[in-house]
N, C-alpha and C positions, 0 to 999 in steps of 0.2 A: 018576478016583479020585485024592485028593490023598496023596501019601505021608508018611511020618513026617518024612524029610529035608527036603520042601518046606516043612511047617510050622515048622521051627526058624526062629529068628529070626538073619538074619546079624549077627554081633558089630559093632560099632561100631569102626570102624579107629582106632587110637591114633596119633598123629602124635608122631614120636620127634624131640625139638628137635636141630638140627643143632648143628655146634661153635660156630658164629657166634652162633648164638641163646642158646647156654648160658653164654657169656661177658656179664655183667653189662653193661650201657650205661654208656661213660664219659660222666659229667655235664661241660657244659662248665664250665670253670673261672669263676665269677663274679669281680667285684672285690674282694667280701667276703672271698673265700678266698684273695686274694693274700697270701702271706707278709708280715707287718708290716715286717720288716727291709727287703725291697725298697721300701718306701713311706718309711720313717723315715729310713734311711741317706742317699738323696739329699738328702732336704729337710733333714736335718742339716748335710750338707756346703755346701749353698746357703745355710743360715742362718749357718755359721760365716763365709764369704766375705762374707756380707752385714753382720755385725755386728764384724768386725774393724777396718774404717775406723772406726765409731762409737766403739769402745774407743780407737783411737789419738787421736780427738778428745778424749773425755773425760780421757786420760791427760796430753795437753799441758795441758788446761785446769785440771787438778786438781793436777798437781804443781808443786814450786817451780820457778822460772827456774834453769836451769844443771843441773837433775838429769836423770841418764839413767837412772833406774829403770824398771823395767816394770811397777811397781805404784805407783799414786798414793798413796805414803804417804811420810812425812808429807802430807796432804791439806791445800790451801791454796785460799782464794777470792781471792787477790790479784789474779789476771788478771781476773776476773768486775767486781771494784770498779774496776779500772783501766780497762777498756773502757766500763763505764756512766758514770762521773765525768769521766774524764780526757779520754776519745776520744768523750764526747757520745752514747753509744749509748741513753742515756734520751730524748732527742732524736729520734734515728733512729727508736728504737722508736714514738715516737708519732706521727712522719710517715708510717710504713709503716702503722701500724694506721689511721691516717685515712684514706690511699690504699685500702687494703683493703677497708675497710667501705663507702666511698663507692663504689668500683668494684662491689663486690657487691651494692649497692641498685640502682643505676642500669642495670646489666647486667640484673637480675633484671626489673626493672619494664618495661624495654623489650623484652626477650625475650619476656616473658608477653604483651604487647599484638601484637609482630610474629608471634609463634608462633601466637597464636588466629587471626589473620588469615590464615596461610598454612594452618592446619588447617581451618577452617570455611568460608572464602569461595574462591570460584573467580574468577579475573580473567585478562585476556587475557595478561600478561605474567608469570603465575606462573611457568611453568617457566623462562622465562629469569631471572627475579629467583632462583630456587632456584640456577640453575647460578652466576648469578655470586656467591651467598654461597659456593658449594662452590670456585670459583676463588679468592675473596679469601684461603682458607686456605693458597695456595700462594705469597702474596707475603710476603717477608719484611719485618719491621719496620725494619730497618736501609735498606732501600730507600726509605722514605717519610720518613726522617728530614728531609731539608734541606727537601720542601715542607712538612712539620708544623712544622718552625722558622720556616719564613717565616709560615705563617699565625698560630701564637701570637705572634710578634712583632708582627704587625699589629694583633692583638688586645690587646697588652699583657699576655700571660700568662706571660711566659717568667720563669722563677724564681718560679713559682706552683705549689702542689701542684695547682690546678684543671687545669693544663695534662696533667699527668700523669695524672689521674683519666680526663679526656676520651680522652685518647690510649689508655689500657687498656680502656676502655669500648668503645671504636670497635672495637678488634682482638678482644676478646671476644665482640661481638654476633653475628656470622654462626654460628659452632658453637652458641653458646647458644639462638639463635633455631631452627636446626635441630633441636636437641635437643628443646626445649619444643614444637615443632610435632609432632613424632613421637610425644611423650606425650600430647598432647592428642587425637589421632588415636585411642589406645586407650582413651579415655572415650567411651562410647555415646553417640551424638547424641540417642538417645530420652531420655535422662536430662534434656536441655535442653528438649526439646519436652514432656516432662511438666510440668517448671516454668512454661514459658509456658501450658500450659493451665489452671495452677493460679493465673494472674493476675500472674507474674513477667515483668519486661522482661528484655531481653538481658543486660544488667549485672549485674540481681539474680540471674538464673539461674546465671551463670558465677561470681560470688562464693559463692552458698550451695552449688551442686551440683558445679561443676567444680573451682573452686578448692582444695577440702581433699582433691580425689583426686590432685592434683598436687603434694603435699609433698614426695614422694622426687626428683622432677624439679626443682623449685625448688631443693631441698637441693643437688643433684648440679651445677646450673648456677652456684647461688651460692658454693659452696665450691670450684669450678673457677676462677671468676673471682678470688675472694679469694686464693687460693694462688697464681695466676699473677702478679697485681699485686704479692703481698708479695714474691715473689722475682726480678722483673723488674728487671733493671739498666740497660737500653739507654736508656729514655726517662727516668729520673730522672737519670741521668749527663748528656744532653743538655739538658734543658729545666730543669734546677735548679743553680743556680750559689752560692748561700749554703750555707754549713756548715748552719745552723739550719734548712735546708729540705730537706736529703738525707734518702735511706732508708737502711736499712739493708743492702741489697746495695752500694750507693756507699761506706756507712762501712767496711763490711768492706775496699773495694779501698784505702781509705786506710791500713789497718794494713800494706800491702804497699808496700814502696819499691824502687828500683832496687839499692840498697845491702844492705840487710838486711830481714829478716822476723821480725816478734814472734810466733812460733808458739804460744805461750802465750795472747796476747792475740787471736790469730786464731782460735784455737779455741773460747776464751771467746765471742767475738763470733758464731761458727758455732752455739754451742749456743744462744744467746739468740735467734739467728733461727730455728733449727728448732724450739724448744718449742711457740711458738703453733701452726704447723702440724700437729705431731704431736698436741696436744691436741684441737684442731678434728677431724682425721681418727678421733681415738679415739672422739669422741661421735657423729659423724654417719656412721660406716663403714657401718651397715645401710642407711640411706636411700640412700647413695651408690651403692651396689651395684645396689640395687634402681632407681635414677633413671636411671643409664648403661645397665642392661641394657634397661630397658622404653624408654629413649628410643632404641635403637638398633636394636632388633627392626623396627619398622613405619615405613615412609616411603614 
């Protein structure tokens, strides 16, 4: 016989949250929740230390000779006129521009061909060749000045901008070729195969399919070659003798003598040398960052 107590349904036990469960869980602080001052303060300090040298260059270049003011007022452009006309910086600028553009073109074309071969073909000495390219980056250019001078002397290329262009191109090729080859590896090989199926040969498929995708890598390699050749001092100093053949880095060196230094003219020349590089990086920074990051990931 079933009693009344047996027919009653037992109540569902209610769980009482413990003290640990009652406390709300603390969320992990994400990067977006970091106080802004912890980001802006160190960046501001770094920016101040970075901009102070540039301000001093502008100060010496724009204030009159003999002035000790910390503000470039009254402002003058006499130092720029002096270095551009009296110190032949107009000629130096043209020579540097010619060397930089020629080095950019030659480095990009040769590195593109060599990088494609390293990325798409397998041959017996491929690993040894890649190792040689990497090891060449550890050889300083000053170590090869004497043999290079002898070679260019035999070719009658001393005091010619061609010698500087060739030397700069040769020293830029190893790193440029490695970057281009790594960038080409990121392009799917199936895209070229599809172009072959459609009737394109290898050169046409490369020009139509692969080359447009290499724009960031080509801009990165070309800009690196241009900036390095624009700022390089050693080759121009050793291989160029006449003043009308010298480049801007050598021209800046002529503004300093053993007895005195014309700080105003030196600062003006430094600004003239820096402006083209700043303009180039301002226009290509987006492709430059993409090119270097993509070329360095896969290898």
